[in-house]
PASEPA-253497 format. One record per residue (C-alpha): residue number from 1; residue in three letters; x, z, y. Coordinates in steps of 0.001 Angstrom, whole numbers, plus 500000, padded with zeros to 6 digits. Example, Ala and Ser with C-alpha at 12.3 -4.5 7.8 and 13.67 -1.06 7.14 Angstrom:
2
+-----+--------+--------+--------+--------+
| num | residu |      X |      Z |      Y |
+-----+--------+--------+--------+--------+
|   1 |    ALA | 512300 | 507800 | 495500 |
|   2 |    SER | 513670 | 507140 | 498940 |
+-----+--------+--------+--------+--------+
***
This chain:
353
+-----+--------+--------+--------+--------+
| num | residu |      X |      Z |      Y |
+-----+--------+--------+--------+--------+
|   1 |    LYS | 666772 | 496089 | 186137 |
|   2 |    GLY | 664075 | 494466 | 188242 |
|   3 |    ILE | 666437 | 492039 | 190014 |
|   4 |    ARG | 664899 | 488585 | 189746 |
|   5 |    CYS | 667644 | 485968 | 190041 |
|   6 |    GLY | 666751 | 482979 | 187862 |
|   7 |    ASP | 666478 | 480723 | 190903 |
|   8 |    LEU | 669936 | 481818 | 192065 |
|   9 |    ILE | 671503 | 481156 | 188647 |
|  10 |    TYR | 669873 | 477745 | 188473 |
|  11 |    ASP | 671089 | 476609 | 191899 |
|  12 |    THR | 674557 | 478068 | 191292 |
|  13 |    VAL | 675041 | 476142 | 188052 |
|  14 |    VAL | 673823 | 472904 | 189646 |
|  15 |    ARG | 676019 | 473346 | 192707 |
|  16 |    PHE | 679272 | 474377 | 191078 |
|  17 |    SER | 679318 | 472826 | 187595 |
|  18 |    LYS | 679591 | 469394 | 189287 |
|  19 |    LYS | 678666 | 467507 | 186112 |
|  20 |    ILE | 674984 | 466671 | 186375 |
|  21 |    PRO | 672785 | 468093 | 189175 |
|  22 |    THR | 670288 | 469740 | 186854 |
|  23 |    LEU | 670377 | 472646 | 184417 |
|  24 |    ASN | 671618 | 472271 | 180839 |
|  25 |    LEU | 670722 | 475486 | 178992 |
|  26 |    LYS | 673349 | 474758 | 176343 |
|  27 |    SER | 676191 | 474318 | 178827 |
|  28 |    PHE | 679077 | 476749 | 179124 |
|  29 |    SER | 678671 | 476831 | 182925 |
|  30 |    TYR | 675126 | 478155 | 182497 |
|  31 |    PHE | 676266 | 480843 | 180037 |
|  32 |    LEU | 679126 | 481831 | 182346 |
|  33 |    SER | 676838 | 482079 | 185392 |
|  34 |    LEU | 674317 | 484142 | 183438 |
|  35 |    HIS | 677062 | 486492 | 182223 |
|  36 |    ARG | 678530 | 486881 | 185711 |
|  37 |    SER | 675092 | 487555 | 187169 |
|  38 |    ILE | 674440 | 490398 | 184726 |
|  39 |    ASN | 677843 | 491864 | 185617 |
|  40 |    GLN | 677107 | 491534 | 189336 |
|  41 |    ILE | 673784 | 493334 | 189025 |
|  42 |    THR | 675383 | 496140 | 187010 |
|  43 |    TYR | 678280 | 496446 | 189455 |
|  44 |    PHE | 676219 | 496601 | 192650 |
|  45 |    LEU | 673548 | 498883 | 191189 |
|  46 |    ASN | 676232 | 501397 | 190247 |
|  47 |    ILE | 678031 | 501598 | 193587 |
|  48 |    PRO | 677268 | 505264 | 194409 |
|  49 |    ASN | 677093 | 505032 | 198214 |
|  50 |    ILE | 674768 | 502022 | 198454 |
|  51 |    PRO | 671760 | 504197 | 199441 |
|  52 |    ASN | 673764 | 505427 | 202455 |
|  53 |    PHE | 674105 | 501958 | 203963 |
|  54 |    GLN | 671558 | 501594 | 206762 |
|  55 |    LYS | 672269 | 497917 | 207477 |
|  56 |    VAL | 673848 | 495253 | 205300 |
|  57 |    PHE | 674868 | 491756 | 206416 |
|  58 |    PHE | 675311 | 488596 | 204359 |
|  59 |    SER | 676170 | 485106 | 205507 |
|  60 |    GLN | 673583 | 483505 | 203199 |
|  61 |    ALA | 670827 | 484298 | 200708 |
|  62 |    VAL | 671439 | 481423 | 198277 |
|  63 |    TYR | 673494 | 481236 | 195067 |
|  64 |    THR | 674411 | 484248 | 192921 |
|  65 |    TYR | 677447 | 485142 | 195047 |
|  66 |    HIS | 675253 | 486056 | 198014 |
|  67 |    GLY | 671761 | 486318 | 196580 |
|  68 |    ILE | 672306 | 488891 | 193825 |
|  69 |    PRO | 673968 | 491613 | 195950 |
|  70 |    LEU | 671409 | 490887 | 198688 |
|  71 |    ARG | 668529 | 491571 | 196313 |
|  72 |    VAL | 670232 | 494671 | 194902 |
|  73 |    PHE | 670585 | 496081 | 198421 |
|  74 |    LEU | 666918 | 495332 | 199047 |
|  75 |    LYS | 666087 | 497357 | 195947 |
|  76 |    LYS | 668154 | 500212 | 197403 |
|  77 |    SER | 665965 | 500123 | 200543 |
|  78 |    SER | 668710 | 499022 | 202907 |
|  79 |    LYS | 667956 | 496821 | 205903 |
|  80 |    VAL | 669386 | 493474 | 204811 |
|  81 |    PHE | 670205 | 490656 | 207215 |
|  82 |    THR | 671580 | 487143 | 206792 |
|  83 |    SER | 673101 | 484913 | 209438 |
|  84 |    GLY | 673335 | 481682 | 207472 |
|  85 |    ASN | 670389 | 479742 | 208861 |
|  86 |    PHE | 670679 | 477613 | 211957 |
|  87 |    THR | 667523 | 478707 | 213734 |
|  88 |    GLN | 667979 | 482488 | 213830 |
|  89 |    MET | 670994 | 484575 | 214691 |
|  90 |    PHE | 670058 | 487218 | 212119 |
|  91 |    LYS | 667117 | 487292 | 209730 |
|  92 |    LEU | 665710 | 490508 | 208244 |
|  93 |    HIS | 664809 | 490200 | 204562 |
|  94 |    SER | 662313 | 491942 | 202312 |
|  95 |    PHE | 661194 | 491575 | 198697 |
|  96 |    ASP | 658329 | 489483 | 200087 |
|  97 |    ASP | 660801 | 487252 | 201917 |
|  98 |    ILE | 663996 | 486597 | 199976 |
|  99 |    TYR | 664516 | 483093 | 201323 |
| 100 |    MET | 667362 | 482239 | 203658 |
| 101 |    MET | 665201 | 480321 | 206141 |
| 102 |    GLU | 662035 | 481318 | 207920 |
| 103 |    THR | 658950 | 480799 | 205800 |
| 104 |    THR | 655487 | 479330 | 206211 |
| 105 |    LYS | 654037 | 482849 | 206349 |
| 106 |    SER | 656356 | 483990 | 209144 |
| 107 |    TYR | 655629 | 480849 | 211168 |
| 108 |    LYS | 651874 | 481344 | 210783 |
| 109 |    ASN | 652272 | 484887 | 212112 |
| 110 |    ILE | 654234 | 483602 | 215120 |
| 111 |    LEU | 651596 | 480915 | 215732 |
| 112 |    LYS | 648920 | 483566 | 216248 |
| 113 |    LYS | 650907 | 485168 | 219078 |
| 114 |    ILE | 651620 | 482087 | 221219 |
| 115 |    ASP | 649363 | 480469 | 223780 |
| 116 |    PHE | 650300 | 476799 | 223557 |
| 117 |    ASN | 649562 | 475464 | 227020 |
| 118 |    ASN | 650083 | 471854 | 228053 |
| 119 |    LYS | 653445 | 472632 | 229668 |
| 120 |    ILE | 654862 | 473977 | 226404 |
| 121 |    ILE | 653481 | 471012 | 224458 |
| 122 |    GLN | 654877 | 468373 | 226815 |
| 123 |    ASN | 658268 | 470047 | 227173 |
| 124 |    SER | 658658 | 470360 | 223398 |
| 125 |    LEU | 657849 | 466683 | 222908 |
| 126 |    LYS | 660252 | 465713 | 225681 |
| 127 |    VAL | 663163 | 467631 | 224165 |
| 128 |    PHE | 662339 | 466375 | 220674 |
| 129 |    SER | 662179 | 462749 | 221839 |
| 130 |    SER | 665712 | 463020 | 223249 |
| 131 |    ARG | 666940 | 463183 | 219635 |
| 132 |    PHE | 665894 | 459576 | 219137 |
| 133 |    GLU | 667959 | 458543 | 222134 |
| 134 |    GLY | 671083 | 459856 | 220408 |
| 135 |    LYS | 671181 | 463252 | 222143 |
| 136 |    ASP | 672150 | 466375 | 220208 |
| 137 |    ASP | 668958 | 468367 | 220773 |
| 138 |    THR | 669727 | 470921 | 218052 |
| 139 |    GLY | 673498 | 471289 | 218289 |
| 140 |    TYR | 673855 | 470339 | 214610 |
| 141 |    ILE | 674733 | 466680 | 215108 |
| 142 |    LYS | 678188 | 467582 | 216356 |
| 143 |    LEU | 678870 | 468990 | 212883 |
| 144 |    MET | 678244 | 465557 | 211329 |
| 145 |    LYS | 680633 | 462620 | 211046 |
| 146 |    SER | 678240 | 460270 | 212825 |
| 147 |    ASN | 674972 | 460480 | 214725 |
| 148 |    PRO | 672076 | 459709 | 212350 |
| 149 |    TYR | 669906 | 458628 | 215281 |
| 150 |    VAL | 672265 | 456018 | 216681 |
| 151 |    ASP | 671821 | 452463 | 215464 |
| 152 |    TYR | 675156 | 451256 | 214099 |
| 153 |    ASN | 673799 | 447711 | 213699 |
| 154 |    VAL | 673438 | 448042 | 209945 |
| 155 |    GLN | 671498 | 445038 | 208696 |
| 156 |    PHE | 668259 | 445334 | 206737 |
| 157 |    ASP | 668910 | 442185 | 204728 |
| 158 |    ASN | 665622 | 441221 | 203048 |
| 159 |    TYR | 663801 | 444538 | 203330 |
| 160 |    GLN | 661164 | 443418 | 205826 |
| 161 |    SER | 658290 | 443833 | 203385 |
| 162 |    ILE | 658683 | 447537 | 202543 |
| 163 |    ASP | 655715 | 449864 | 203043 |
| 164 |    GLY | 657513 | 453192 | 202799 |
| 165 |    VAL | 660852 | 454934 | 202413 |
| 166 |    LEU | 661987 | 457654 | 200009 |
| 167 |    PHE | 664521 | 459898 | 201774 |
| 168 |    LEU | 666889 | 461398 | 199188 |
| 169 |    HIS | 668763 | 464691 | 199507 |
| 170 |    ASP | 672237 | 465835 | 198529 |
| 171 |    PHE | 671724 | 466339 | 194785 |
| 172 |    TYR | 673889 | 469452 | 194635 |
| 173 |    ASP | 672427 | 471296 | 197606 |
| 174 |    ALA | 670395 | 474500 | 197257 |
| 175 |    HIS | 666821 | 473275 | 197317 |
| 176 |    LYS | 664802 | 476503 | 197379 |
| 177 |    LEU | 665401 | 477626 | 200953 |
| 178 |    TYR | 661948 | 478033 | 202467 |
| 179 |    GLY | 659610 | 479061 | 199659 |
| 180 |    GLU | 657946 | 477660 | 196565 |
| 181 |    VAL | 658863 | 474312 | 195008 |
| 182 |    ILE | 657301 | 472195 | 192260 |
| 183 |    PHE | 660527 | 470575 | 191027 |
| 184 |    ASN | 663476 | 472583 | 189722 |
| 185 |    ASP | 666078 | 470523 | 191582 |
| 186 |    PHE | 666576 | 467362 | 193633 |
| 187 |    TYR | 667508 | 465393 | 190502 |
| 188 |    GLU | 664164 | 466086 | 188782 |
| 189 |    TRP | 662320 | 465236 | 191993 |
| 190 |    ALA | 664233 | 461994 | 192558 |
| 191 |    ILE | 663823 | 460734 | 188974 |
| 192 |    PHE | 660107 | 461609 | 188946 |
| 193 |    THR | 659600 | 459676 | 192203 |
| 194 |    LEU | 661777 | 456692 | 191255 |
| 195 |    ASP | 659859 | 456340 | 187992 |
| 196 |    ILE | 656577 | 456168 | 189931 |
| 197 |    ILE | 657986 | 453512 | 192258 |
| 198 |    ARG | 659176 | 451426 | 189295 |
| 199 |    GLU | 656078 | 451880 | 187095 |
| 200 |    TYR | 653632 | 450871 | 189823 |
| 201 |    ASN | 655929 | 448326 | 191474 |
| 202 |    LEU | 655578 | 450030 | 194854 |
| 203 |    LYS | 657182 | 448613 | 197983 |
| 204 |    ILE | 659130 | 451775 | 198688 |
| 205 |    ALA | 662786 | 451565 | 199656 |
| 206 |    ILE | 665252 | 454366 | 198906 |
| 207 |    LYS | 667501 | 455761 | 201587 |
| 208 |    PRO | 670367 | 457915 | 200220 |
| 209 |    HIS | 671332 | 460986 | 202203 |
| 210 |    PRO | 674067 | 459925 | 204658 |
| 211 |    TYR | 675985 | 463230 | 204411 |
| 212 |    GLN | 676547 | 464118 | 200770 |
| 213 |    ILE | 679360 | 465946 | 199071 |
| 214 |    PRO | 681550 | 463536 | 197009 |
| 215 |    GLU | 680037 | 464702 | 193698 |
| 216 |    SER | 676544 | 463900 | 194920 |
| 217 |    LEU | 677622 | 460503 | 196167 |
| 218 |    ARG | 679151 | 459638 | 192790 |
| 219 |    PHE | 676018 | 460747 | 190945 |
| 220 |    GLN | 673826 | 458799 | 193331 |
| 221 |    GLU | 675747 | 455642 | 192418 |
| 222 |    LYS | 674937 | 456261 | 188746 |
| 223 |    ILE | 671232 | 456607 | 189565 |
| 224 |    LYS | 671393 | 453518 | 191736 |
| 225 |    GLU | 672752 | 451559 | 188774 |
| 226 |    ILE | 669914 | 452778 | 186529 |
| 227 |    TYR | 667329 | 451848 | 189156 |
| 228 |    LYS | 669072 | 448753 | 190488 |
| 229 |    ASP | 665773 | 446836 | 190351 |
| 230 |    LEU | 664487 | 448976 | 193255 |
| 231 |    ILE | 665236 | 448540 | 196946 |
| 232 |    TRP | 668204 | 450638 | 198102 |
| 233 |    LEU | 668943 | 450950 | 201811 |
| 234 |    ASN | 672311 | 451476 | 203436 |
| 235 |    PRO | 672507 | 455250 | 204149 |
| 236 |    LEU | 673872 | 454491 | 207632 |
| 237 |    ILE | 670642 | 452806 | 208704 |
| 238 |    SER | 669359 | 455100 | 211431 |
| 239 |    ASN | 665983 | 456752 | 210996 |
| 240 |    ILE | 664895 | 455441 | 214373 |
| 241 |    SER | 665478 | 451887 | 213111 |
| 242 |    LEU | 663239 | 452605 | 210135 |
| 243 |    PHE | 660525 | 454166 | 212279 |
| 244 |    LYS | 660449 | 451172 | 214605 |
| 245 |    ARG | 660158 | 448846 | 211635 |
| 246 |    ASN | 656509 | 449841 | 211252 |
| 247 |    ILE | 656809 | 451525 | 207882 |
| 248 |    LYS | 653524 | 453099 | 206834 |
| 249 |    PHE | 654850 | 456300 | 205268 |
| 250 |    GLY | 657869 | 458309 | 204178 |
| 251 |    ILE | 658507 | 460603 | 201192 |
| 252 |    SER | 660728 | 463673 | 201275 |
| 253 |    HIS | 661231 | 466773 | 199156 |
| 254 |    HIS | 661521 | 468747 | 202378 |
| 255 |    GLY | 663553 | 467999 | 205463 |
| 256 |    THR | 663789 | 467220 | 209158 |
| 257 |    VAL | 662546 | 463692 | 208561 |
| 258 |    ILE | 658969 | 465001 | 208099 |
| 259 |    PRO | 658298 | 465935 | 211752 |
| 260 |    GLU | 660308 | 462898 | 212850 |
| 261 |    LEU | 657954 | 460609 | 210941 |
| 262 |    ALA | 654968 | 462480 | 212348 |
| 263 |    PHE | 656292 | 462117 | 215908 |
| 264 |    PHE | 656014 | 458339 | 215449 |
| 265 |    GLY | 652584 | 458618 | 213839 |
| 266 |    ILE | 653910 | 457740 | 210378 |
| 267 |    LYS | 652426 | 459445 | 207326 |
| 268 |    CYS | 654726 | 461664 | 205280 |
| 269 |    ILE | 654399 | 463097 | 201785 |
| 270 |    TYR | 656431 | 466136 | 200739 |
| 271 |    CYS | 656375 | 468650 | 197896 |
| 272 |    ALA | 658160 | 471884 | 198878 |
| 273 |    GLU | 657491 | 474593 | 201429 |
| 274 |    ASN | 659461 | 474062 | 204622 |
| 275 |    PRO | 659065 | 474720 | 208374 |
| 276 |    VAL | 656301 | 472121 | 208845 |
| 277 |    SER | 654108 | 473665 | 206126 |
| 278 |    ALA | 652604 | 476061 | 208667 |
| 279 |    PHE | 651362 | 473114 | 210725 |
| 280 |    ASN | 648997 | 470196 | 210150 |
| 281 |    ILE | 651882 | 467778 | 209661 |
| 282 |    GLY | 652218 | 465425 | 206719 |
| 283 |    PHE | 650702 | 465799 | 203269 |
| 284 |    PHE | 651945 | 468738 | 201207 |
| 285 |    ALA | 651672 | 468291 | 197420 |
| 286 |    LYS | 651131 | 471602 | 195633 |
| 287 |    ASN | 651760 | 470245 | 192113 |
| 288 |    ARG | 653204 | 467174 | 190424 |
| 289 |    ASN | 649873 | 465480 | 189729 |
| 290 |    GLN | 648853 | 465844 | 193359 |
| 291 |    TYR | 652256 | 464537 | 194461 |
| 292 |    LYS | 651816 | 461412 | 192335 |
| 293 |    ASP | 648243 | 460899 | 193578 |
| 294 |    LEU | 649359 | 461135 | 197196 |
| 295 |    ILE | 651993 | 458446 | 196662 |
| 296 |    LEU | 649603 | 456102 | 194829 |
| 297 |    ASN | 646789 | 456613 | 197338 |
| 298 |    VAL | 648815 | 456803 | 200528 |
| 299 |    ASN | 646752 | 454034 | 202178 |
| 300 |    SER | 643665 | 456251 | 202134 |
| 301 |    LEU | 645461 | 459199 | 203779 |
| 302 |    LYS | 644794 | 459880 | 207451 |
| 303 |    ASN | 646960 | 461895 | 209815 |
| 304 |    CYS | 645230 | 464575 | 211862 |
| 305 |    ASN | 643933 | 463519 | 215286 |
| 306 |    ASN | 646204 | 465903 | 217226 |
| 307 |    LEU | 649359 | 465103 | 215270 |
| 308 |    LYS | 651727 | 465113 | 218255 |
| 309 |    THR | 650406 | 468501 | 219368 |
| 310 |    GLU | 651144 | 469868 | 215894 |
| 311 |    VAL | 654650 | 468388 | 216075 |
| 312 |    ALA | 655143 | 470025 | 219479 |
| 313 |    LYS | 654068 | 473417 | 218109 |
| 314 |    TYR | 656444 | 473071 | 215184 |
| 315 |    TYR | 659333 | 472066 | 217434 |
| 316 |    TYR | 658691 | 474890 | 219885 |
| 317 |    ILE | 658620 | 477588 | 217203 |
| 318 |    HIS | 661404 | 476131 | 215062 |
| 319 |    TYR | 663914 | 475337 | 217811 |
| 320 |    ILE | 662910 | 476838 | 221167 |
| 321 |    HIS | 660974 | 480062 | 220617 |
| 322 |    LYS | 663723 | 481863 | 218747 |
| 323 |    SER | 664783 | 485458 | 218415 |
| 324 |    SER | 666891 | 487499 | 216045 |
| 325 |    ASP | 665680 | 490358 | 213873 |
| 326 |    TYR | 668818 | 492370 | 214625 |
| 327 |    MET | 669178 | 494652 | 217637 |
| 328 |    ILE | 672503 | 494825 | 219490 |
| 329 |    LYS | 672773 | 497441 | 222205 |
| 330 |    ARG | 668978 | 497883 | 222014 |
| 331 |    LYS | 668408 | 494216 | 222765 |
| 332 |    VAL | 667146 | 491527 | 220434 |
| 333 |    VAL | 669756 | 488793 | 220094 |
| 334 |    ASP | 668239 | 485727 | 221708 |
| 335 |    GLY | 668259 | 482824 | 219313 |
| 336 |    ILE | 667108 | 480183 | 221784 |
| 337 |    ASN | 670661 | 479096 | 222533 |
| 338 |    ILE | 671989 | 479641 | 219044 |
| 339 |    LYS | 673109 | 476004 | 218946 |
| 340 |    ASN | 675693 | 476776 | 221639 |
| 341 |    ILE | 677362 | 479449 | 219523 |
| 342 |    ASN | 680021 | 478163 | 217161 |
| 343 |    ARG | 679502 | 480759 | 214458 |
| 344 |    MET | 681575 | 478792 | 211963 |
| 345 |    ASN | 684798 | 479651 | 213798 |
| 346 |    MET | 683961 | 483170 | 214964 |
| 347 |    LYS | 685098 | 486482 | 213616 |
| 348 |    THR | 682419 | 489023 | 212761 |
| 349 |    LYS | 683539 | 491324 | 215568 |
| 350 |    GLU | 683203 | 488518 | 218104 |
| 351 |    LEU | 679735 | 487689 | 216821 |
| 352 |    LEU | 678423 | 491240 | 216990 |
| 353 |    ASN | 679977 | 492250 | 220319 |
+-----+--------+--------+--------+--------+
***
């Protein structure tokens, strides 16, 4: 019916089957998700009054539960919005932009319209740097159990000789949020990277994600046992402690650690589109061979000369220069102070009034 949803089915099976965080084509959970997706498409395509809806709102654009009806409504030419990302109040979607978060393309378009003077650059860097002093610059830290930028005196033991750090993700999280990826899931990415570290005996430590769902934590322990010959860090070691330890580089699939590394002048390798992809920050691998080459030849990589300026531009667009795509009372909802709005505990009427 022209509704592409393979990515949604994949992420849904990984997230909710809770067995292994990758896709088994012979599993019952895959068959069930595929069957439900076909039913969803049929159901939403046959609702007779769909063409009469001028605006449609979803909380998210990931997984089949949200993503399939969202894409059906797009096919019906409705204006479709989501409010599930943390940097926009409402995002307008199109068939060219089905992702929940803002994309590299949208950021490049915004970049063309802004005159980055020295005041903007310095203010962005100042606000960003407050994060490393333990301040909640984004408003997201209060949603966590502990502050990832506060040093809780976790010891490094005998890890003084590491050159880099691999920053793992929650294995069951949706991983295709910003655009194209070269690995199907976080499990494939992690195993591919861990095998490189082991094969070439690289001095790269692994830092597990400090805020994982229980299923991810249990699976991580299984991986840790398989790769027990590698260096595993305590997940509660703060990033600022790692940065000040003079590591040469970091590796991430995508994530907030990329601009953080860049802020400290540390090289970063990543392999999926994300907010920094529109800027000259880090080293973006476009395929698996390139990703491997970047890791093995990291010593020959050189950061751009104006790295902190690029970080400032990213921070300004991603966190400060924010606006919603949805008009309320003929005014664009200002997203600059979105972090002060507790959307998690608000009713829809309260949000839209």
